[in-house]
N, C-alpha and C positions, 0 to 999 in steps of 0.2 A: 510662370502667368502660377499662380494658387489653382488650386483644380479643388474642392468639397464632394468629401469624402461623404456618401450615403450609405450606411448600414446595411440598410435592406440590400443593394447589391452585393456586399461584400456579405451575407451569410448564407445568399443565394449562391456565391460562386464556393462559399467552403464547407457549408451543409453535407456534398457527398463524402467528402473525405473523415467531418467531426463525425457522420452515420458510420464508416467506416470505421473508425477509432472505436466508434461505443461499444461496438459492435463485434470487435475482437477483443475490448476489455471483457468485455458478460459470458464470452467463451470463454476468459480464464478465470471464473468466477466474478469480478468487481463488475459492478454498478454503478457508475458515476452518479450525484449528488452534488445539485449545489444548493446553500443554503441563504436564504431570501432572508433580510434582514432590513426591515422597514417600521419608523416613525412615524405615528400619523397616519391621515386619510385622508393624504392632498392630491387629488385626481392627475392631474401628470404623474403621480407617483407609481397610482394607483393603475392605471395604462398602460404604463412600464413594465412593470410587474404581471400583467397579461400575458403581453407583448414574449415578455421571457419566458414564460410560464408553455404557453405555447411555440416557442420555439426548443425550448428543451423536452417537449413531451414529441414535437416529430422527431426528436436523431437521436431519444433511446432515455435521457438525465432525469433521474430524480428529481425532486425538487423537497426542499424542510423550509416552509416559510416560518421566520420570527416573527410578530407581529404589536408593536407597543403601543402605548399612547402616546399623545404628543406632549402626559409631562409626563413619561416617564426620569425616573431619577436616574442619572448619572451609572451610581451603585449599580444600579438592575441592571444597566444594560451593557455596561462591563461583563457582568456575571454572566447574562444571555450568550453573547462576544465567546469570550470563554468556553461557555462548556459546549457551543460550537466549535470552537478550539480543539477541546478535550475530545470531541463524537467521531470517533474512525471513519464513519460508513459515510460522512461530509469531504467533500474533496477539492470546495472551489466557497469560497462564501462573495455576496453583492451587498455592499451593503449602502442603502440608497439616500443620499445626500443632497442637501444640506439637514441636517441634525437640529436640531432643538436648540436655543442660542447657551440656552445655562448650559450642553454637554460639550 
């Protein structure tokens, strides 16, 4: 029988270990940072982004937000992602999908 796995209980289970891991990284001079890439202003994306930022704040992970308008050109978005990839202070990237149809 299938079981629906909800995000909140999983996060609550993982939070203590994540906080411990972040604390250990910070004691070694590393502040973990998550880059968030969002195209457009969809309400569900905005709500999820707010939730991600809140959870990252709770465990001590930094955030860098990269937002683009709905009519962003593919080349501009790719250049932004390359900038993130070359940023040594960023340790992970969350790209919101779906992207606009032309991309």
